[in-house]
N, CA and C atoms of all chains as a GROMACS GRO file, in nm:
protein
  645
    1UNK      N    1  18.269   7.886   6.111
    1UNK     CA    2  18.336   7.818   6.221
    1UNK      C    3  18.262   7.838   6.352
    2UNK      N    4  18.137   7.877   6.344
    2UNK     CA    5  18.061   7.901   6.466
    2UNK      C    6  18.057   7.775   6.553
    3UNK      N    7  18.090   7.792   6.678
    3UNK     CA    8  18.085   7.680   6.770
    3UNK      C    9  18.195   7.577   6.748
    4UNK      N   10  18.290   7.611   6.666
    4UNK     CA   11  18.393   7.515   6.630
    4UNK      C   12  18.482   7.484   6.750
    5UNK      N   13  18.508   7.357   6.771
    5UNK     CA   14  18.598   7.318   6.880
    5UNK      C   15  18.664   7.187   6.839
    6UNK      N   16  18.791   7.179   6.858
    6UNK     CA   17  18.865   7.060   6.822
    6UNK      C   18  18.958   7.020   6.935
    7UNK      N   19  18.972   6.891   6.956
    7UNK     CA   20  19.067   6.842   7.056
    7UNK      C   21  19.182   6.777   6.983
    8UNK      N   22  19.302   6.822   7.008
    8UNK     CA   23  19.422   6.768   6.945
    8UNK      C   24  19.513   6.716   7.054
    9UNK      N   25  19.526   6.585   7.065
    9UNK     CA   26  19.614   6.531   7.167
    9UNK      C   27  19.573   6.582   7.303
   10UNK      N   28  19.664   6.649   7.368
   10UNK     CA   29  19.633   6.701   7.501
   10UNK      C   30  19.593   6.848   7.498
   11UNK      N   31  19.574   6.903   7.375
   11UNK     CA   32  19.539   7.045   7.364
   11UNK      C   33  19.395   7.060   7.318
   12UNK      N   34  19.321   7.147   7.383
   12UNK     CA   35  19.184   7.177   7.343
   12UNK      C   36  19.183   7.316   7.279
   13UNK      N   37  19.120   7.326   7.163
   13UNK     CA   38  19.119   7.452   7.089
   13UNK      C   39  18.977   7.504   7.085
   14UNK      N   40  18.956   7.624   7.133
   14UNK     CA   41  18.823   7.684   7.135
   14UNK      C   42  18.820   7.801   7.039
   15UNK      N   43  18.717   7.807   6.958
   15UNK     CA   44  18.699   7.924   6.873
   15UNK      C   45  18.656   8.040   6.960
   16UNK      N   46  18.720   8.155   6.945
   16UNK     CA   47  18.682   8.268   7.028
   16UNK      C   48  18.632   8.388   6.946
   17UNK      N   49  18.642   8.384   6.814
   17UNK     CA   50  18.574   8.485   6.735
   17UNK      C   51  18.560   8.432   6.592
   18UNK      N   52  18.489   8.507   6.507
   18UNK     CA   53  18.455   8.455   6.377
   18UNK      C   54  18.513   8.536   6.262
   19UNK      N   55  18.606   8.625   6.291
   19UNK     CA   56  18.670   8.702   6.185
   19UNK      C   57  18.775   8.613   6.120
   20UNK      N   58  18.786   8.619   5.987
   20UNK     CA   59  18.882   8.532   5.919
   20UNK      C   60  19.016   8.599   5.907
   21UNK      N   61  19.128   8.524   5.927
   21UNK     CA   62  19.130   8.390   5.981
   21UNK      C   63  19.093   8.393   6.128
   22UNK      N   64  19.019   8.290   6.174
   22UNK     CA   65  18.971   8.292   6.312
   22UNK      C   66  19.086   8.287   6.412
   23UNK      N   67  19.059   8.344   6.525
   23UNK     CA   68  19.152   8.335   6.638
   23UNK      C   69  19.106   8.219   6.725
   24UNK      N   70  19.197   8.133   6.761
   24UNK     CA   71  19.162   8.022   6.850
   24UNK      C   72  19.249   8.028   6.974
   25UNK      N   73  19.195   7.982   7.082
   25UNK     CA   74  19.270   7.978   7.206
   25UNK      C   75  19.304   7.833   7.236
   26UNK      N   76  19.430   7.804   7.254
   26UNK     CA   77  19.478   7.668   7.274
   26UNK      C   78  19.517   7.652   7.420
   27UNK      N   79  19.469   7.545   7.480
   27UNK     CA   80  19.510   7.513   7.616
   27UNK      C   81  19.556   7.369   7.621
   28UNK      N   82  19.651   7.339   7.703
   28UNK     CA   83  19.702   7.203   7.713
   28UNK      C   84  19.853   7.203   7.699
   29UNK      N   85  19.902   7.110   7.614
   29UNK     CA   86  20.046   7.102   7.595
   29UNK      C   87  20.101   7.231   7.534
   30UNK      N   88  20.018   7.295   7.453
   30UNK     CA   89  20.051   7.426   7.397
   30UNK      C   90  19.944   7.523   7.445
   31UNK      N   91  19.985   7.640   7.489
   31UNK     CA   92  19.890   7.736   7.542
   31UNK      C   93  19.909   7.871   7.475
   32UNK      N   94  19.798   7.935   7.440
   32UNK     CA   95  19.807   8.069   7.382
   32UNK      C   96  19.701   8.092   7.278
   33UNK      N   97  19.703   8.211   7.219
   33UNK     CA   98  19.608   8.249   7.115
   33UNK      C   99  19.679   8.241   6.981
   34UNK      N  100  19.612   8.180   6.883
   34UNK     CA  101  19.671   8.159   6.751
   34UNK      C  102  19.569   8.191   6.643
   35UNK      N  103  19.620   8.213   6.520
   35UNK     CA  104  19.533   8.225   6.404
   35UNK      C  105  19.518   8.088   6.340
   36UNK      N  106  19.396   8.055   6.302
   36UNK     CA  107  19.371   7.931   6.227
   36UNK      C  108  19.395   7.961   6.080
   37UNK      N  109  19.508   7.915   6.027
   37UNK     CA  110  19.549   7.948   5.892
   37UNK      C  111  19.489   7.852   5.789
   38UNK      N  112  19.480   7.725   5.822
   38UNK     CA  113  19.427   7.625   5.729
   38UNK      C  114  19.349   7.521   5.807
   39UNK      N  115  19.244   7.469   5.744
   39UNK     CA  116  19.167   7.361   5.804
   39UNK      C  117  19.126   7.268   5.690
   40UNK      N  118  19.192   7.153   5.682
   40UNK     CA  119  19.169   7.058   5.573
   40UNK      C  120  19.055   6.963   5.607
   41UNK      N  121  19.001   6.900   5.502
   41UNK     CA  122  18.889   6.806   5.521
   41UNK      C  123  18.928   6.688   5.608
   42UNK      N  124  19.058   6.650   5.604
   42UNK     CA  125  19.100   6.535   5.684
   42UNK      C  126  19.123   6.570   5.831
   43UNK      N  127  19.092   6.694   5.866
   43UNK     CA  128  19.106   6.735   6.006
   43UNK      C  129  19.237   6.806   6.037
   44UNK      N  130  19.327   6.806   5.941
   44UNK     CA  131  19.453   6.876   5.964
   44UNK      C  132  19.428   7.025   5.977
   45UNK      N  133  19.489   7.085   6.077
   45UNK     CA  134  19.479   7.230   6.091
   45UNK      C  135  19.620   7.287   6.100
   46UNK      N  136  19.632   7.409   6.054
   46UNK     CA  137  19.759   7.482   6.063
   46UNK      C  138  19.733   7.609   6.142
   47UNK      N  139  19.810   7.626   6.248
   47UNK     CA  140  19.796   7.744   6.332
   47UNK      C  141  19.916   7.836   6.313
   48UNK      N  142  19.894   7.965   6.321
   48UNK     CA  143  20.001   8.063   6.319
   48UNK      C  144  19.986   8.158   6.436
   49UNK      N  145  20.085   8.240   6.461
   49UNK     CA  146  20.075   8.333   6.573
   49UNK      C  147  19.965   8.436   6.553
   50UNK      N  148  19.906   8.481   6.661
   50UNK     CA  149  19.805   8.586   6.658
   50UNK      C  150  19.873   8.718   6.624
   51UNK      N  151  19.840   8.775   6.507
   51UNK     CA  152  19.904   8.899   6.464
   51UNK      C  153  19.811   9.019   6.477
   52UNK      N  154  19.705   9.006   6.555
   52UNK     CA  155  19.615   9.119   6.574
   52UNK      C  156  19.688   9.231   6.650
   53UNK      N  157  19.641   9.353   6.632
   53UNK     CA  158  19.700   9.466   6.703
   53UNK      C  159  19.690   9.444   6.853
   54UNK      N  160  19.580   9.385   6.896
   54UNK     CA  161  19.563   9.359   7.039
   54UNK      C  162  19.673   9.266   7.090
   55UNK      N  163  19.702   9.161   7.012
   55UNK     CA  164  19.807   9.067   7.054
   55UNK      C  165  19.944   9.133   7.051
   56UNK      N  166  19.966   9.215   6.948
   56UNK     CA  167  20.095   9.286   6.939
   56UNK      C  168  20.113   9.377   7.060
   57UNK      N  169  20.009   9.449   7.097
   57UNK     CA  170  20.017   9.537   7.214
   57UNK      C  171  20.045   9.456   7.340
   58UNK      N  172  19.981   9.341   7.350
   58UNK     CA  173  20.001   9.257   7.469
   58UNK      C  174  20.146   9.209   7.476
   59UNK      N  175  20.199   9.166   7.360
   59UNK     CA  176  20.338   9.117   7.360
   59UNK      C  177  20.437   9.229   7.390
   60UNK      N  178  20.404   9.351   7.351
   60UNK     CA  179  20.493   9.465   7.376
   60UNK      C  180  20.465   9.531   7.511
   61UNK      N  181  20.371   9.477   7.585
   61UNK     CA  182  20.332   9.540   7.712
   61UNK      C  183  20.300   9.688   7.688
   62UNK      N  184  20.215   9.713   7.589
   62UNK     CA  185  20.185   9.849   7.545
   62UNK      C  186  20.036   9.869   7.532
   63UNK      N  187  20.000   9.993   7.502
   63UNK     CA  188  19.861  10.024   7.467
   63UNK      C  189  19.863  10.120   7.349
   64UNK      N  190  19.756  10.120   7.266
   64UNK     CA  191  19.751  10.218   7.158
   64UNK      C  192  19.747  10.360   7.215
   65UNK      N  193  19.803  10.454   7.142
   65UNK     CA  194  19.798  10.593   7.184
   65UNK      C  195  19.654  10.642   7.184
   66UNK      N  196  19.626  10.740   7.268
   66UNK     CA  197  19.494  10.802   7.268
   66UNK      C  198  19.483  10.895   7.147
   67UNK      N  199  19.360  10.937   7.116
   67UNK     CA  200  19.340  11.032   7.006
   67UNK      C  201  19.419  11.160   7.030
   68UNK      N  202  19.422  11.204   7.156
   68UNK     CA  203  19.494  11.327   7.188
   68UNK      C  204  19.644  11.309   7.166
   69UNK      N  205  19.696  11.195   7.207
   69UNK     CA  206  19.839  11.168   7.186
   69UNK      C  207  19.871  11.161   7.037
   70UNK      N  208  19.781  11.102   6.960
   70UNK     CA  209  19.805  11.090   6.816
   70UNK      C  210  19.805  11.228   6.750
   71UNK      N  211  19.708  11.310   6.786
   71UNK     CA  212  19.701  11.444   6.726
   71UNK      C  213  19.823  11.526   6.764
   72UNK      N  214  19.866  11.516   6.889
   72UNK     CA  215  19.986  11.591   6.931
   72UNK      C  216  20.109  11.545   6.855
   73UNK      N  217  20.113  11.416   6.823
   73UNK     CA  218  20.232  11.360   6.758
   73UNK      C  219  20.230  11.382   6.608
   74UNK      N  220  20.114  11.364   6.546
   74UNK     CA  221  20.110  11.361   6.400
   74UNK      C  222  20.011  11.457   6.337
   75UNK      N  223  19.960  11.549   6.416
   75UNK     CA  224  19.864  11.646   6.365
   75UNK      C  225  19.918  11.731   6.252
   76UNK      N  226  20.050  11.744   6.244
   76UNK     CA  227  20.111  11.828   6.142
   76UNK      C  228  20.134  11.753   6.010
   77UNK      N  229  20.119  11.621   6.012
   77UNK     CA  230  20.155  11.543   5.893
   77UNK      C  231  20.048  11.551   5.784
   78UNK      N  232  20.088  11.545   5.659
   78UNK     CA  233  19.988  11.540   5.552
   78UNK      C  234  19.918  11.406   5.549
   79UNK      N  235  19.794  11.408   5.505
   79UNK     CA  236  19.720  11.284   5.482
   79UNK      C  237  19.721  11.256   5.334
   80UNK      N  238  19.738  11.132   5.298
   80UNK     CA  239  19.733  11.105   5.156
   80UNK      C  240  19.793  10.972   5.121
   81UNK      N  241  19.810  10.955   4.992
   81UNK     CA  242  19.861  10.829   4.942
   81UNK      C  243  20.007  10.815   4.981
   82UNK      N  244  20.037  10.714   5.060
   82UNK     CA  245  20.177  10.693   5.098
   82UNK      C  246  20.242  10.609   4.992
   83UNK      N  247  20.746  12.180   6.515
   83UNK     CA  248  20.739  12.047   6.576
   83UNK      C  249  20.727  12.061   6.729
   84UNK      N  250  20.630  11.997   6.789
   84UNK     CA  251  20.608  12.012   6.932
   84UNK      C  252  20.694  11.912   7.008
   85UNK      N  253  20.685  11.920   7.140
   85UNK     CA  254  20.764  11.828   7.223
   85UNK      C  255  20.722  11.683   7.203
   86UNK      N  256  20.597  11.662   7.155
   86UNK     CA  257  20.549  11.525   7.137
   86UNK      C  258  20.608  11.459   7.013
   87UNK      N  259  20.680  11.536   6.934
   87UNK     CA  260  20.730  11.483   6.807
   87UNK      C  261  20.882  11.472   6.808
   88UNK      N  262  20.935  11.355   6.832
   88UNK     CA  263  21.079  11.340   6.820
   88UNK      C  264  21.120  11.346   6.674
   89UNK      N  265  21.242  11.385   6.643
   89UNK     CA  266  21.284  11.389   6.502
   89UNK      C  267  21.286  11.249   6.440
   90UNK      N  268  21.312  11.150   6.522
   90UNK     CA  269  21.312  11.011   6.475
   90UNK      C  270  21.226  10.929   6.571
   91UNK      N  271  21.127  10.861   6.515
   91UNK     CA  272  21.037  10.782   6.599
   91UNK      C  273  21.094  10.643   6.624
   92UNK      N  274  21.098  10.606   6.750
   92UNK     CA  275  21.138  10.470   6.786
   92UNK      C  276  21.035  10.371   6.728
   93UNK      N  277  21.083  10.256   6.682
   93UNK     CA  278  20.996  10.156   6.621
   93UNK      C  279  21.019  10.021   6.688
   94UNK      N  280  20.911   9.952   6.715
   94UNK     CA  281  20.922   9.813   6.765
   94UNK      C  282  20.856   9.721   6.662
   95UNK      N  283  20.927   9.618   6.626
   95UNK     CA  284  20.877   9.522   6.527
   95UNK      C  285  20.828   9.396   6.599
   96UNK      N  286  20.704   9.362   6.575
   96UNK     CA  287  20.651   9.234   6.623
   96UNK      C  288  20.685   9.130   6.516
   97UNK      N  289  20.771   9.036   6.551
   97UNK     CA  290  20.823   8.944   6.450
   97UNK      C  291  20.716   8.848   6.398
   98UNK      N  292  20.611   8.823   6.475
   98UNK     CA  293  20.504   8.736   6.426
   98UNK      C  294  20.434   8.801   6.306
   99UNK      N  295  20.400   8.929   6.321
   99UNK     CA  296  20.335   9.000   6.212
   99UNK      C  297  20.432   9.022   6.097
  100UNK      N  298  20.554   9.058   6.130
  100UNK     CA  299  20.656   9.083   6.027
  100UNK      C  300  20.678   8.957   5.943
  101UNK      N  301  20.700   8.844   6.009
  101UNK     CA  302  20.726   8.720   5.936
  101UNK      C  303  20.606   8.678   5.851
  102UNK      N  304  20.486   8.697   5.904
  102UNK     CA  305  20.366   8.659   5.829
  102UNK      C  306  20.356   8.742   5.701
  103UNK      N  307  20.385   8.870   5.709
  103UNK     CA  308  20.374   8.955   5.591
  103UNK      C  309  20.484   8.925   5.490
  104UNK      N  310  20.603   8.894   5.538
  104UNK     CA  311  20.712   8.863   5.445
  104UNK      C  312  20.691   8.728   5.378
  105UNK      N  313  20.627   8.636   5.448
  105UNK     CA  314  20.597   8.506   5.385
  105UNK      C  315  20.502   8.525   5.267
  106UNK      N  316  20.415   8.623   5.277
  106UNK     CA  317  20.316   8.647   5.171
  106UNK      C  318  20.370   8.734   5.058
  107UNK      N  319  20.492   8.784   5.074
  107UNK     CA  320  20.548   8.877   4.976
  107UNK      C  321  20.639   8.806   4.877
  108UNK      N  322  20.670   8.874   4.767
  108UNK     CA  323  20.763   8.820   4.668
  108UNK      C  324  20.906   8.827   4.723
  109UNK      N  325  20.996   8.758   4.654
  109UNK     CA  326  21.136   8.759   4.697
  109UNK      C  327  21.192   8.901   4.694
  110UNK      N  328  21.158   8.976   4.589
  110UNK     CA  329  21.208   9.113   4.578
  110UNK      C  330  21.153   9.199   4.692
  111UNK      N  331  21.026   9.181   4.724
  111UNK     CA  332  20.966   9.259   4.832
  111UNK      C  333  21.030   9.225   4.966
  112UNK      N  334  21.058   9.096   4.987
  112UNK     CA  335  21.123   9.057   5.112
  112UNK      C  336  21.259   9.124   5.126
  113UNK      N  337  21.331   9.127   5.014
  113UNK     CA  338  21.464   9.189   5.016
  113UNK      C  339  21.453   9.338   5.052
  114UNK      N  340  21.360   9.407   4.990
  114UNK     CA  341  21.340   9.549   5.019
  114UNK      C  342  21.301   9.568   5.165
  115UNK      N  343  21.211   9.484   5.211
  115UNK     CA  344  21.162   9.498   5.347
  115UNK      C  345  21.273   9.474   5.450
  116UNK      N  346  21.354   9.373   5.428
  116UNK     CA  347  21.462   9.344   5.523
  116UNK      C  348  21.564   9.457   5.526
  117UNK      N  349  21.593   9.512   5.408
  117UNK     CA  350  21.688   9.625   5.404
  117UNK      C  351  21.631   9.746   5.477
  118UNK      N  352  21.502   9.770   5.457
  118UNK     CA  353  21.438   9.884   5.524
  118UNK      C  354  21.440   9.865   5.675
  119UNK      N  355  21.409   9.744   5.720
  119UNK     CA  356  21.409   9.719   5.865
  119UNK      C  357  21.548   9.737   5.924
  120UNK      N  358  21.648   9.691   5.852
  120UNK     CA  359  21.785   9.706   5.899
  120UNK      C  360  21.821   9.854   5.906
  121UNK      N  361  21.777   9.929   5.805
  121UNK     CA  362  21.807  10.073   5.805
  121UNK      C  363  21.738  10.142   5.921
  122UNK      N  364  21.615  10.104   5.950
  122UNK     CA  365  21.542  10.161   6.062
  122UNK      C  366  21.614  10.130   6.193
  123UNK      N  367  21.660  10.007   6.205
  123UNK     CA  368  21.729   9.968   6.329
  123UNK      C  369  21.860  10.045   6.345
  124UNK      N  370  21.935  10.060   6.237
  124UNK     CA  371  22.062  10.132   6.244
  124UNK      C  372  22.038  10.280   6.276
  125UNK      N  373  21.933  10.337   6.217
  125UNK     CA  374  21.903  10.479   6.238
  125UNK      C  375  21.836  10.503   6.373
  126UNK      N  376  21.793  10.399   6.439
  126UNK     CA  377  21.724  10.415   6.567
  126UNK      C  378  21.578  10.453   6.552
  127UNK      N  379  21.525  10.438   6.430
  127UNK     CA  380  21.383  10.466   6.410
  127UNK      C  381  21.356  10.525   6.274
  128UNK      N  382  21.238  10.587   6.261
  128UNK     CA  383  21.193  10.646   6.134
  128UNK      C  384  21.182  10.797   6.151
  129UNK      N  385  21.244  10.873   6.061
  129UNK     CA  386  21.230  11.019   6.068
  129UNK      C  387  21.084  11.061   6.057
  130UNK      N  388  21.046  11.160   6.139
  130UNK     CA  389  20.908  11.209   6.141
  130UNK      C  390  20.862  11.250   6.002
  131UNK      N  391  20.950  11.315   5.927
  131UNK     CA  392  20.912  11.371   5.797
  131UNK      C  393  20.882  11.263   5.693
  132UNK      N  394  20.922  11.140   5.716
  132UNK     CA  395  20.896  11.034   5.618
  132UNK      C  396  20.758  10.972   5.634
  133UNK      N  397  20.688  11.011   5.740
  133UNK     CA  398  20.559  10.949   5.770
  133UNK      C  399  20.443  11.029   5.713
  134UNK      N  400  20.333  10.961   5.689
  134UNK     CA  401  20.208  11.028   5.649
  134UNK      C  402  20.093  10.973   5.731
  135UNK      N  403  19.994  11.057   5.752
  135UNK     CA  404  19.872  11.010   5.819
  135UNK      C  405  19.791  10.926   5.722
  136UNK      N  406  19.709  10.838   5.778
  136UNK     CA  407  19.619  10.760   5.695
  136UNK      C  408  19.486  10.834   5.685
  137UNK      N  409  19.417  10.814   5.575
  137UNK     CA  410  19.284  10.875   5.562
  137UNK      C  411  19.189  10.816   5.665
  138UNK      N  412  19.086  10.892   5.700
  138UNK     CA  413  18.992  10.846   5.801
  138UNK      C  414  18.931  10.712   5.759
  139UNK      N  415  18.886  10.701   5.636
  139UNK     CA  416  18.831  10.575   5.586
  139UNK      C  417  18.828  10.584   5.435
  140UNK      N  418  18.875  10.480   5.367
  140UNK     CA  419  18.876  10.486   5.221
  140UNK      C  420  18.750  10.421   5.164
  141UNK      N  421  18.741  10.418   5.032
  141UNK     CA  422  18.620  10.368   4.967
  141UNK      C  423  18.594  10.220   4.998
  142UNK      N  424  18.699  10.147   5.028
  142UNK     CA  425  18.684  10.005   5.055
  142UNK      C  426  18.654   9.973   5.200
  143UNK      N  427  18.629  10.076   5.280
  143UNK     CA  428  18.597  10.052   5.420
  143UNK      C  429  18.718  10.034   5.508
  144UNK      N  430  18.837  10.058   5.455
  144UNK     CA  431  18.958  10.045   5.537
  144UNK      C  432  18.968  10.166   5.630
  145UNK      N  433  18.982  10.139   5.757
  145UNK     CA  434  18.987  10.244   5.858
  145UNK      C  435  19.106  10.216   5.949
  146UNK      N  436  19.198  10.311   5.958
  146UNK     CA  437  19.322  10.288   6.032
  146UNK      C  438  19.344  10.398   6.136
  147UNK      N  439  19.258  10.407   6.236
  147UNK     CA  440  19.276  10.510   6.338
  147UNK      C  441  19.404  10.487   6.417
  148UNK      N  442  19.472  10.596   6.447
  148UNK     CA  443  19.593  10.586   6.528
  148UNK      C  444  19.715  10.541   6.452
  149UNK      N  445  19.703  10.533   6.319
  149UNK     CA  446  19.814  10.477   6.239
  149UNK      C  447  19.875  10.581   6.147
  150UNK      N  448  20.001  10.560   6.114
  150UNK     CA  449  20.069  10.634   6.009
  150UNK      C  450  20.124  10.533   5.909
  151UNK      N  451  20.164  10.584   5.793
  151UNK     CA  452  20.212  10.494   5.689
  151UNK      C  453  20.340  10.549   5.628
  152UNK      N  454  20.413  10.461   5.563
  152UNK     CA  455  20.540  10.500   5.502
  152UNK      C  456  20.563  10.412   5.380
  153UNK      N  457  20.623  10.469   5.281
  153UNK     CA  458  20.662  10.388   5.165
  153UNK      C  459  20.796  10.322   5.194
  154UNK      N  460  20.808  10.199   5.149
  154UNK     CA  461  20.934  10.127   5.164
  154UNK      C  462  21.014  10.149   5.036
  155UNK      N  463  21.123  10.225   5.044
  155UNK     CA  464  21.192  10.262   4.920
  155UNK      C  465  21.260  10.144   4.853
  156UNK      N  466  21.260  10.151   4.722
  156UNK     CA  467  21.333  10.054   4.642
  156UNK      C  468  21.479  10.098   4.641
  157UNK      N  469  21.573  10.011   4.684
  157UNK     CA  470  21.713  10.053   4.690
  157UNK      C  471  21.771  10.090   4.554
  158UNK      N  472  21.704  10.048   4.448
  158UNK     CA  473  21.754  10.080   4.314
  158UNK      C  474  21.683  10.203   4.255
  159UNK      N  475  21.595  10.262   4.334
  159UNK     CA  476  21.525  10.383   4.290
  159UNK      C  477  21.517  10.475   4.411
  160UNK      N  478  21.591  10.583   4.407
  160UNK     CA  479  21.600  10.669   4.525
  160UNK      C  480  21.471  10.744   4.557
  161UNK      N  481  21.382  10.753   4.461
  161UNK     CA  482  21.258  10.826   4.484
  161UNK      C  483  21.155  10.732   4.548
  162UNK      N  484  21.126  10.750   4.677
  162UNK     CA  485  21.032  10.656   4.744
  162UNK      C  486  20.892  10.661   4.687
  163UNK      N  487  20.860  10.769   4.612
  163UNK     CA  488  20.725  10.777   4.556
  163UNK      C  489  20.700  10.669   4.452
  164UNK      N  490  20.806  10.611   4.400
  164UNK     CA  491  20.791  10.508   4.299
  164UNK      C  492  20.775  10.368   4.358
  165UNK      N  493  20.789  10.357   4.487
  165UNK     CA  494  20.786  10.224   4.548
  165UNK      C  495  20.644  10.169   4.555
  166UNK      N  496  20.626  10.044   4.518
  166UNK     CA  497  20.492   9.984   4.531
  166UNK      C  498  20.466   9.932   4.672
  167UNK      N  499  20.567   9.939   4.760
  167UNK     CA  500  20.556   9.876   4.892
  167UNK      C  501  20.538   9.979   5.002
  168UNK      N  502  20.466   9.940   5.102
  168UNK     CA  503  20.446  10.030   5.215
  168UNK      C  504  20.433   9.955   5.345
  169UNK      N  505  20.437  10.032   5.453
  169UNK     CA  506  20.416   9.976   5.587
  169UNK      C  507  20.320  10.066   5.662
  170UNK      N  508  20.245  10.006   5.752
  170UNK     CA  509  20.154  10.080   5.841
  170UNK      C  510  20.202  10.057   5.983
  171UNK      N  511  20.206  10.166   6.059
  171UNK     CA  512  20.255  10.158   6.197
  171UNK      C  513  20.154  10.222   6.290
  172UNK      N  514  20.136  10.162   6.406
  172UNK     CA  515  20.040  10.209   6.506
  172UNK      C  516  20.114  10.285   6.615
  173UNK      N  517  20.067  10.407   6.643
  173UNK     CA  518  20.127  10.482   6.754
  173UNK      C  519  20.085  10.418   6.886
  174UNK      N  520  20.182  10.386   6.968
  174UNK     CA  521  20.153  10.314   7.093
  174UNK      C  522  20.242  10.370   7.204
  175UNK      N  523  20.208  10.329   7.324
  175UNK     CA  524  20.286  10.373   7.440
  175UNK      C  525  20.328  10.252   7.522
  176UNK      N  526  20.455  10.245   7.555
  176UNK     CA  527  20.505  10.142   7.647
  176UNK      C  528  20.564  10.211   7.770
  177UNK      N  529  20.641  10.139   7.848
  177UNK     CA  530  20.690  10.194   7.973
  177UNK      C  531  20.787  10.310   7.955
  178UNK      N  532  20.841  10.325   7.833
  178UNK     CA  533  20.935  10.435   7.811
  178UNK      C  534  20.876  10.549   7.729
  179UNK      N  535  20.754  10.536   7.684
  179UNK     CA  536  20.691  10.646   7.612
  179UNK      C  537  20.629  10.603   7.481
  180UNK      N  538  20.601  10.704   7.397
  180UNK     CA  539  20.537  10.677   7.269
  180UNK      C  540  20.637  10.616   7.170
  181UNK      N  541  20.586  10.529   7.087
  181UNK     CA  542  20.668  10.468   6.982
  181UNK      C  543  20.575  10.421   6.870
  182UNK      N  544  20.634  10.375   6.760
  182UNK     CA  545  20.556  10.320   6.650
  182UNK      C  546  20.568  10.169   6.649
  183UNK      N  547  20.453  10.103   6.655
  183UNK     CA  548  20.451   9.956   6.650
  183UNK      C  549  20.425   9.913   6.506
  184UNK      N  550  20.514   9.830   6.451
  184UNK     CA  551  20.491   9.778   6.317
  184UNK      C  552  20.360   9.701   6.316
  185UNK      N  553  20.276   9.731   6.215
  185UNK     CA  554  20.147   9.664   6.206
  185UNK      C  555  20.133   9.582   6.080
  186UNK      N  556  20.184   9.632   5.967
  186UNK     CA  557  20.168   9.555   5.842
  186UNK      C  558  20.265   9.605   5.736
  187UNK      N  559  20.303   9.513   5.650
  187UNK     CA  560  20.385   9.543   5.533
  187UNK      C  561  20.320   9.478   5.412
  188UNK      N  562  20.332   9.542   5.295
  188UNK     CA  563  20.279   9.479   5.174
  188UNK      C  564  20.266   9.578   5.061
  189UNK      N  565  20.202   9.533   4.954
  189UNK     CA  566  20.178   9.619   4.840
  189UNK      C  567  20.079   9.729   4.876
  190UNK      N  568  20.109   9.850   4.832
  190UNK     CA  569  20.017   9.961   4.858
  190UNK      C  570  19.890   9.947   4.775
  191UNK      N  571  19.909   9.912   4.651
  191UNK     CA  572  19.794   9.902   4.561
  191UNK      C  573  19.810   9.777   4.474
  192UNK      N  574  19.779   9.660   4.527
  192UNK     CA  575  19.795   9.537   4.448
  192UNK      C  576  19.698   9.533   4.330
  193UNK      N  577  19.732   9.451   4.234
  193UNK     CA  578  19.647   9.433   4.116
  193UNK      C  579  19.507   9.390   4.162
  194UNK      N  580  19.404   9.465   4.126
  194UNK     CA  581  19.268   9.429   4.170
  194UNK      C  582  19.225   9.290   4.127
  195UNK      N  583  19.286   9.242   4.017
  195UNK     CA  584  19.249   9.108   3.969
  195UNK      C  585  19.309   8.999   4.057
  196UNK      N  586  19.412   9.033   4.132
  196UNK     CA  587  19.476   8.935   4.219
  196UNK      C  588  19.402   8.922   4.351
  197UNK      N  589  19.450   8.832   4.434
  197UNK     CA  590  19.381   8.809   4.561
  197UNK      C  591  19.462   8.860   4.680
  198UNK      N  592  19.575   8.925   4.651
  198UNK     CA  593  19.658   8.975   4.760
  198UNK      C  594  19.592   9.097   4.825
  199UNK      N  595  19.580   9.098   4.956
  199UNK     CA  596  19.529   9.219   5.022
  199UNK      C  597  19.636   9.328   5.020
  200UNK      N  598  19.592   9.452   5.020
  200UNK     CA  599  19.688   9.562   5.027
  200UNK      C  600  19.743   9.571   5.170
  201UNK      N  601  19.850   9.648   5.185
  201UNK     CA  602  19.906   9.667   5.318
  201UNK      C  603  19.802   9.733   5.410
  202UNK      N  604  19.717   9.817   5.352
  202UNK     CA  605  19.615   9.884   5.433
  202UNK      C  606  19.506   9.786   5.478
  203UNK      N  607  19.471   9.693   5.391
  203UNK     CA  608  19.373   9.591   5.431
  203UNK      C  609  19.430   9.499   5.540
  204UNK      N  610  19.557   9.465   5.526
  204UNK     CA  611  19.621   9.382   5.630
  204UNK      C  612  19.616   9.453   5.765
  205UNK      N  613  19.654   9.581   5.763
  205UNK     CA  614  19.655   9.658   5.888
  205UNK      C  615  19.514   9.672   5.945
  206UNK      N  616  19.418   9.696   5.857
  206UNK     CA  617  19.278   9.711   5.901
  206UNK      C  618  19.231   9.585   5.974
  207UNK      N  619  19.260   9.468   5.913
  207UNK     CA  620  19.217   9.343   5.976
  207UNK      C  621  19.280   9.327   6.114
  208UNK      N  622  19.406   9.361   6.125
  208UNK     CA  623  19.473   9.345   6.255
  208UNK      C  624  19.417   9.442   6.359
  209UNK      N  625  19.380   9.559   6.314
  209UNK     CA  626  19.320   9.655   6.406
  209UNK      C  627  19.180   9.612   6.447
  210UNK      N  628  19.102   9.559   6.353
  210UNK     CA  629  18.966   9.516   6.384
  210UNK      C  630  18.966   9.405   6.487
  211UNK      N  631  19.063   9.319   6.481
  211UNK     CA  632  19.072   9.213   6.581
  211UNK      C  633  19.078   9.272   6.721
  212UNK      N  634  19.151   9.384   6.732
  212UNK     CA  635  19.162   9.446   6.862
  212UNK      C  636  19.025   9.487   6.912
  213UNK      N  637  18.942   9.538   6.818
  213UNK     CA  638  18.811   9.587   6.859
  213UNK      C  639  18.712   9.475   6.883
  214UNK      N  640  18.725   9.366   6.807
  214UNK     CA  641  18.620   9.265   6.810
  214UNK      C  642  18.649   9.146   6.900
  215UNK      N  643  18.775   9.123   6.932
  215UNK     CA  644  18.803   9.000   7.008
  215UNK      C  645  18.787   9.022   7.156
   0.00000   0.00000   0.00000
């Protein structure tokens, strides 16, 4: 999907990375970052919400814990097959 | 247990990720997952003792820094060790303090012949996006 760009109605979709499924940024009638779930030969595309950790943190107005915070919180826990 | 460890960890569920994982799951898995989420909400979170750390990196290249994992118990089998389902949660901080952010739900060890990613692979992909995007 390198360089991929599609115009849908009044929305322009720009590819912003190449990890599958790709993340696309939509501007226009619909705005935001989405996952490209399907892309058919006839041009039909299916978008879903961005479920990356970065997007989740943004929606929660949060940041990942630091290594020090993680060790203080879970340093006592066993590691292994959950 | 230090001051950084509450007996029950607050959990926030991102419904976009939650819905995506449940859409990919079987009907039985969805039922287990919804019951577990309801139980977490009623309890106000997940007990510290039910959590486990993730390995630094497994043979498949899955790397889940900052994450813990938990088995999703089968309501018909009280021993959670028998459950094929699990969840991965990311330790995060919001305006009120540390909490666990739901990151992924799914099979812990899916049939290698199938094409379903494990819950750890799902979580890994979501974490990598954070690093690469």
